Structure formats: structure tokens, C-alpha cells
N, C-alpha and C positions, 0 to 999 in steps of 0.2 A: 214849297214842294220838296220832297226828299231827293237827295242826290242818288242817281241810279248808277249801279255798277256796270261797267262796260260788258256787254255780252255779244260776242261776234259769232253769229250763227251762219249756217250754210244755206245758201239760196238755191233756187232751182235753175237759174239762168247763167250760172258762171261755173268755172272749173273749181272743184273742191281742192283745198290745200291738201298736201300729202298727209298720210297718217303720221309721218315723222314729225311734222309741225304740230299736229293735234295732240301728239303724245308728249310734247315738250312741257316743262313746268309752266304754270300760268305766268309767272314773272318773266320768263324768257320769251313767251309769245307776246306779251305786252310790250316788252322792250323793243322788239322788231316793229310792232304796230305803231308804237310811239315814234320811232324813227321815221317810219313811212309817213305818218301824219305830219311831222315837221317838214319833210321834204315836199310832199304834195301840197302843203299849205303855204309854202314859201316860193314856189315857182310852178309855172304851167306844167301839165302832165308831160307834154312832149319834151320839156327840158329837164324834167325830174331824172335824177341819176340813181341807178341801183347801187353804184359804187359808194355814193354818199350815204345811202340808207344802210348798207351793210357796215360801213365804217362807224356810223353813229350807233348802230345796234351791237357792234363788237363781235360780228360773226364772220367767218370765212365766206368768200364768194361761192365756193362750192356748196356750202351749207344752204345758202339762199335757194339754189336750184334744187335742193332736196326738199324744200318746203313749198315753193311755188314754181310754176312753169316759166313765168316771165313777169315783167313789170305790170302788164295789164291784169294778170291773174291776181297779183297782190292788191292792185287798186280796186278791182271789183270786190274782193273779199273785205277790204277795209270799208268801202262805201256801203256795202251791204250790212256791215256791222253797225254803222251809224244810222242807217235807215231802220234797223231793228230797234235801236235806241229811240228813234223818233216814234216808232209804234208804241213803245213802252210809255213814252211821255203822253201820247194821245190817250192811251188807256187810263193813265192816272188822271189826266184832265177830265175824262168822262166820269170816273169814280168820284172825283171831287165835286163835279157839277151834278152829281146824282142822276146821271144818265141823260142830261140835257146836251144833245149833240151840238146845238147852236152855240151854247155857252162854252162848251169844251173846245171847239175849233177856234174861237176868239181867244180863249185862255192859252191855247197852244201857240198862237201867234205872239202873244205877250211873253210867254215863257221863252220862246226863241230869242226875242229881243232882249230880255233880261239876262239871259245866259250867254249872249253873243260874245262876251269878252272872256268866257271860260274856255280855254283851248286845250285843256288836258284830254288825254285819251278818253273817249266815250262822251265827252261834253258836246253840246250843240254848237258851241263856239268853234270847236275844231272842224266840225262838218261845214260850218258856215265859211271858215277860212279856206278850206279846200275848194268849195264851190266859188268863192270870191276870187280865188287865184286862177280859176279855170272858167272864164266867162264864156268860152266857146263850148263848154260842157252843157249840152241841151238837157232841160229838165226831163224830157222823155227818156233820155238815156239813163239818167239817175233813177227815176221812178220805175223804169223798166226792170230794175233789179228786184222789185216787189212782186209778189204773187197777188193779183187783185182779189182772187177768191179767198185766199188766206186772210187778207186784210179785212174783207167784209165779214168773214166768219168771226174774227177776233173782236171786231167792234160791235157786231150785232148783239152779242150777249151782254154788252155793257150799256146799250142804249135803253132808256126807259120807254117802252112802247106806249105807255099811257099818255106821254106827252105829244104823241104824233097821231095824225088822222089816218090810221091804217085801215084799209077796207078789203085788201086782198092779202093772201099769204106772202106774196113776193114783194109787197109794198115796202117793207122795211129795208130790204137789201137794195131795191131800186132807188129809194130815197137816199140812202147812204152813198150809193154809187154816184148819183147826180150831184150830191153835195161835195164829194171829194173831187170830182172832175172839175166843178166850177170853182172851188176854193183852193184846190191844189196849187195852181200857178201863183196865187197870192202868198200862200205859205212858203213856196219856193222862193219868192221874192224877199220874204223876211230873212231867209238864210243868206241872201245876197246883200242884206242891209240897204236896200234901195228905197229911199224916200219913205221910211217906215210910217210916219204919221198919215200921209196920204193913202198909203196902201192899207193901213189899218182901218181908216174911215171907209174905204171901198169895201173891205172885207165885212165890216160891221153892217153896212147897208145891204150887201148881198145876203148876209145871214138873216137880216130882218125880213127881206123879201121872201126868202125860203121859209122862214118861220110863219109868216102870214099865210103861206100856201099849204104848209105841211102840218102845222101845229093843230092839236085838237082844240085848243083855246084860240080861236081866230082873233081875239082881241089882244093877244099877247104881243106887245111890240115895245120898242124903246128900252128893253131891259138888258141889252148886251154891252152898253157903253163903258162900264166901269172896268179899268184895266185890272188884270190878275195880279195878285200879290206874289212876291218872289218866294 
């Protein structure tokens, strides 16, 4: 799978960074975000230090507050960027799986596991390290940075409807919503690197159950077990 370039986009549920930050050269933005990633992935959020972040980024303290309101503002922006990266990976998994949402979600789990040691800015390993360092960070708080309707809209256009037993206009979005609600906690667990083989087996079984109920070909089963390639 190709390496994705970090894209930190603005979400609907957090404060926007200032125009001053957004007008910085890309390398200067990334230097601050890389420093923030190192800090948030090395100690819990409550212990993370703005002083350390600005020291690593090589910027004056006053400049930081021209970019972000506070530590929480920076953290939300950073995590929203990683969630957008996660969405790009899901989209690529869907394209590689030719619109098979069941295969794509299992491939996503495998991708997260395979890239878990890659901790550069924009890599899944960096997001995993931040979540792993903040065990008190609830998945609902993280996933709350996503717009559910935007997620469904992005994925709907990539899912092959011919693979699903769709009978009503809203079936595709409802199926996707149910799949994401049920598999989301397991994907989140992959980011925490918690007992990956057992969780993968659970995810595979859950997706097989969904496939049997949702797939147009009711006999399609047992085809999800092969791990994805790096």
C-alpha cells in the first residue's frame, strides 16, 4: 500500500487553528506537529508540556498562542489529522478490495498492525502511540472528532453495491453505519495493540456474520482470513 502524505484538515467539532498557522510554510507546520506528536506519544495528555513542544519545534512561546488557543486545541487538531489519515487508508483499502467493505475493514486492521512501528508524522504508528500513551482517552472522544455523515458519504461512493443485498434506497448507508458501529471498537483496539491475534479473529468472525446477512451471495463465507500485504 502506498505511503500517504499527512493531510491535517479542519474538523467541525474543534477550534480552528489561526490563519497565522495555516499560512505558515508546510515544513514549519509539520515541525510543530511533529514536536506535538513526540510529546503526546511519550506522556499522557495531562502531563504533556507546551514548553517541551515549543522547545522541540524551535518556536517562541508567544508564537504558539498565535497558532492555537491552548494545548487542547493543538491536540484536537493533531488527532483530527490522524483520523483523516485513517479515512484515507480506509478509502484505499476499499479501492484495493474492489468495493468489498468486509474485506476492506479486515485489511484496515492488518494495515494498522503492519504500520504500527512507523511513528513519523502522519503514520498510523504515531496515532497508535498517542492512543497507547493515553489509555484514559475514550474511543468515543476520539471518534467524536469525525463527522458521521461525512464518513458515510465518503465511503458510500467506494462500496460496490452489487456485493450487497440492497432493497431500499437507504440500505447502503444503514449497512455501513451498522458495520462501523460494530467494528469500530475492534479497529480502535488495533491502534492500542491489545492482543492483536485474538482481536483480529473476533473481527474476522464478526465480518463473516455481517457478510452472511448483508451480502447478495449468501453463500460467500470464509474468504476474509488471509492477512493483507504490506
